[in-house]
C-alpha positions in Angstrom: 123.5 72.3 84.5 126.0 72.8 87.4 125.4 73.7 91.0 127.1 77.5 89.5 124.4 77.0 86.4 121.0 76.1 88.4 122.5 79.2 90.8 122.2 81.7 88.0 119.2 79.8 86.5 117.3 80.5 89.4 119.5 83.7 90.4 117.5 84.8 86.2 113.7 83.5 87.3 113.5 86.2 90.6 114.6 88.8 88.7 112.1 89.1 87.0 110.5 89.6 89.5 113.1 92.3 90.8 113.9 90.4 94.0 117.4 89.2 94.8 117.7 86.3 97.1 120.0 84.9 99.8 121.7 82.0 100.1 119.1 80.1 102.2 116.9 81.3 99.9 118.9 80.3 96.7 119.3 76.7 98.1 115.2 76.7 98.6 114.6 77.5 95.0 117.2 75.9 93.6 115.7 74.9 90.5 116.8 71.5 89.0 119.3 70.5 91.3 119.2 68.2 94.3 122.0 70.0 96.5 123.3 71.4 100.2 123.8 74.3 101.4 127.5 73.3 101.6 127.8 72.8 98.0 125.7 75.9 97.3 127.9 78.0 99.0 130.6 77.0 97.3 129.1 77.4 94.4 128.0 81.3 95.1 131.2 82.2 96.3 132.7 80.8 92.8 130.2 82.7 91.3 131.6 85.8 93.2 134.6 85.9 92.6 134.9 84.7 88.9 132.4 88.3 88.7 129.2 85.9 87.4 127.1 87.3 90.0 126.9 90.1 92.9 126.3 90.8 96.4 125.1 93.1 98.4 124.1 93.9 101.8 123.5 89.5 102.0 121.2 89.3 98.9 123.0 87.8 95.6 121.7 88.8 92.0 122.5 89.0 88.6 124.9 91.4 87.5 125.0 94.8 86.7 121.3 94.7 89.5 121.8 95.9 92.7 119.3 98.5 92.3 116.9 95.2 93.3 118.2 94.7 96.4 116.1 98.7 97.8 113.2 97.7 95.6 112.7 94.4 97.6 113.3 96.3 101.1 111.3 99.0 100.0 108.6 96.1 99.3 108.4 94.4 102.4 107.8 97.3 104.1 104.6 97.7 102.1 104.1 93.6 101.8 104.3 93.6 106.2 101.1 95.6 105.7 98.9 93.5 103.5 99.9 90.1 105.1 98.2 92.0 108.7 95.0 92.6 106.5 95.0 89.3 104.7 95.3 87.8 108.6 92.2 90.3 108.8 90.0 88.9 105.5 91.2 85.1 106.9 89.8 85.6 110.1 86.8 86.8 108.6 86.6 83.6 106.6 86.9 81.1 109.1 83.4 81.4 109.9 82.8 80.2 107.2 82.9 75.9 108.2 82.9 74.7 104.4 86.4 76.1 103.9 89.2 74.3 104.7 91.8 76.5 103.7 93.1 80.7 103.5 96.6 81.6 101.6 98.2 84.0 100.5 100.3 83.9 97.0 101.2 85.2 93.9 103.8 88.9 95.2 102.9 89.0 98.5 103.5 85.4 99.9 106.8 86.5 99.0 106.8 89.7 100.6 107.2 91.4 97.0 104.4 93.1 96.8 104.1 96.7 95.1 102.1 99.6 97.5 99.2 99.1 95.3 98.9 95.3 94.4 95.8 93.7 96.0 95.6 90.8 98.3 95.7 87.4 96.1 94.1 84.8 98.6 93.7 81.2 97.4 90.4 79.0 99.1 90.3 75.3 99.3 86.5 74.0 100.2 85.1 71.3 101.1 84.7 68.4 98.5 81.3 69.9 96.2 81.1 73.3 97.7 83.2 75.3 95.8 81.0 77.6 94.4 78.9 77.8 97.9 82.0 78.9 99.4 83.1 81.5 96.5 79.2 82.7 96.9 79.9 83.2 100.8 83.2 84.1 100.6 82.5 87.0 98.5 79.2 88.4 100.7 81.6 88.4 103.5 85.0 90.0 101.7 82.4 92.5 99.6 83.0 95.6 101.8 86.8 94.8 100.9 87.3 93.9 97.1 88.6 95.5 94.8 85.7 97.8 93.2 84.3 96.6 89.3 85.9 99.6 87.8 89.4 98.8 89.2 90.1 102.3 90.4 90.5 100.9 94.0 93.3 97.8 94.3 95.4 98.4 97.2 95.2 96.1 100.3 91.6 94.7 98.7 91.1 91.4 98.3 90.8 89.1 95.5 90.2 86.2 95.4 91.4 84.6 92.6 91.4 81.0 93.4 89.2 78.5 94.2 90.2 74.5 94.7 88.0 71.7 95.5 89.4 69.6 98.3 88.2 66.2 95.8 91.5 67.5 93.3 93.9 69.6 95.5 96.4 68.3 92.1 97.6 72.2 90.0 98.3 71.0 86.6 100.1 71.2 84.0 103.6 71.0 85.5 106.1 74.4 85.5 108.2 76.0 86.8 105.7 79.2 87.1 103.4 76.7 89.8 105.8 75.6 91.0 106.9 77.7 92.0 103.8 79.8 93.1 102.8 76.6 95.0 105.9 76.0 96.9 105.6 80.6 97.4 102.1 79.4 98.9 101.7 81.0 103.0 98.6 79.0 104.3 97.1 81.6 107.0 94.4 79.3 108.3 93.7 75.8 107.6 91.7 72.9 108.6 92.1 69.1 108.9 95.7 69.4 107.7 94.0 70.8 104.0 97.3 72.2 103.2 100.1 69.0 103.9 97.5 67.5 101.9 97.7 69.8 98.9 101.4 69.7 99.1 101.2 66.2 98.9 98.8 66.0 95.7 101.7 68.3 94.2 105.0 66.8 94.6 105.9 67.4 91.3 107.4 70.3 92.7 109.8 68.8 93.9 111.1 67.8 90.3 111.9 70.9 89.8 112.6 72.5 93.4 114.0 69.4 94.5 115.8 71.8 97.8 112.6 73.1 98.6 110.6 71.5 101.6 107.3 71.8 104.2 107.2 74.5 106.7 105.2 73.0 108.9 105.7 75.1 111.9 102.9 77.4 109.6 100.0 75.1 110.1 97.1 75.0 112.1 94.7 72.3 112.5 91.6 72.3 114.2 87.9 71.9 113.1 87.3 67.8 113.9 83.7 67.3 113.8 81.9 64.1 114.9 79.2 63.3 112.2 75.8 63.9 113.0 73.1 61.1 112.0 71.8 64.4 110.1 74.7 63.9 107.6 73.0 63.1 104.9 69.9 65.0 104.7 72.8 68.1 105.4 74.9 66.7 102.0 71.5 66.8 99.8 70.5 69.8 101.2 74.2 70.7 100.2 74.5 69.7 96.9 71.2 71.3 96.0 72.2 75.0 96.8 75.6 74.1 95.1 74.0 73.3 92.4 71.6 76.1 92.4 74.8 78.8 93.6 76.5 77.3 90.3 74.1 78.4 88.0 73.3 81.7 89.4 77.1 82.9 89.9 77.8 81.2 86.1 75.0 82.8 84.9 76.5 86.2 86.5 79.6 85.8 84.7 78.9 85.2 81.3 79.0 87.8 79.7 82.2 89.0 81.5 84.2 86.4 81.0 87.3 86.2 79.3 90.5 84.6 80.0 89.6 82.5 83.5 90.1 78.9 84.3 86.5 77.9 84.9 86.8 74.1 85.7 84.3 71.1 87.6 87.1 71.6 90.7 89.0 74.2 90.2 88.7 77.9 89.3 91.6 80.2 88.8 91.2 84.2 87.8 94.6 85.3 87.4 95.2 88.0 84.9 95.2 87.0 81.0 98.6 85.7 80.2 100.8 85.5 83.5 102.4 82.3 83.5 102.6 82.8 79.0 104.6 86.0 79.8 107.1 85.2 82.8 107.8 81.4 81.3 109.0 83.6 78.0 110.8 86.5 80.1 112.9 83.2 81.9 114.0 82.4 78.5 115.1 85.6 77.3 117.4 85.4 80.2 118.8 82.5 79.5 119.6 83.0 76.5 121.1 86.1 77.4 123.2 83.9 80.2 123.4 80.8 78.0 122.0 78.3 79.1 119.3 75.6 79.1 116.5 74.9 81.3 
C-alpha cells in the first residue's frame, strides 16, 4: 500500500470504534507502513484535498463520518471518570506482592468508553502464581466487580486478562491484538514488567511499525532481596497455587463458554470480539477498494 492508502486503512480500522484520529495518532497507529511524520502529513493533506478524507477540529476520519468527532469528545469525558476509578482499583491491587503489573485495556485505554462500560483490567503475575493472583485480586475487588447477573456494569472492575510473567507473548499475531497491546495503558508495574511485556511482543512492529513505547508511563520498584527462606516459600506457594487453580476451575467449569484458559494466560473477553472486529475491517477495506 502507498502512504495515502495506509492512512485510509488506518482510519477505516478506527472507524469501527467511532474513533477519529489526529495527525499524530495516524502516524502512531499507521498500519503496515513505516513513515516519517512529514510524509504522513503530506499524505493526509493530499487525501483531504482530493476529498477522500474529511477533517474537523484537528481530527481526521472517513468521508461522511463527521458525527464521530462529537462521539469521541463525549466518550473522553466518560473515560476520565473511569480512569480515576481504574487507578483506585490498581492502588488496592498494589497490596498483592506477587502482582507485577496492572493496566487498562480496550476502549478505556483509548479514552473511548461508553457511559455504561465497565473497566477492563490486565494483570501480570509473578511466575507460577497466576491462579493465586486471580483469586486474591477477585477477593480484593469483590465489592467493586460487576454483579453475576450483569445488571451493575458501569464503572465496575472487570478482571478479564491474567498473564503469567513466564509467558508474556500474546499470540497468534493479528491486527486486533497488535492494537490491544499498543493501546494498553499500564497503571503501575514492578521490575520493568511492562518493558518485558513489550519486548516479548515485538511482532506488533510488523503491523504497527511507527508505534513506540512511552517510557514516561512506567513505574518500577519493589527490588526485593532473596532470603534464606525463599526455597521453602516457593514450595509452599506452589502448593497454594495448585489448590487455588483446582478450586477456581471447579467453580468455573459449569460457566465456561468461550473463555481461553491456558497454563500461563487467561482471557475472559466477550466471545468473538476479535473475529467481529476483523470482519468489519475487511468490509470497510472492500468498500474502499483496499487490501491488507
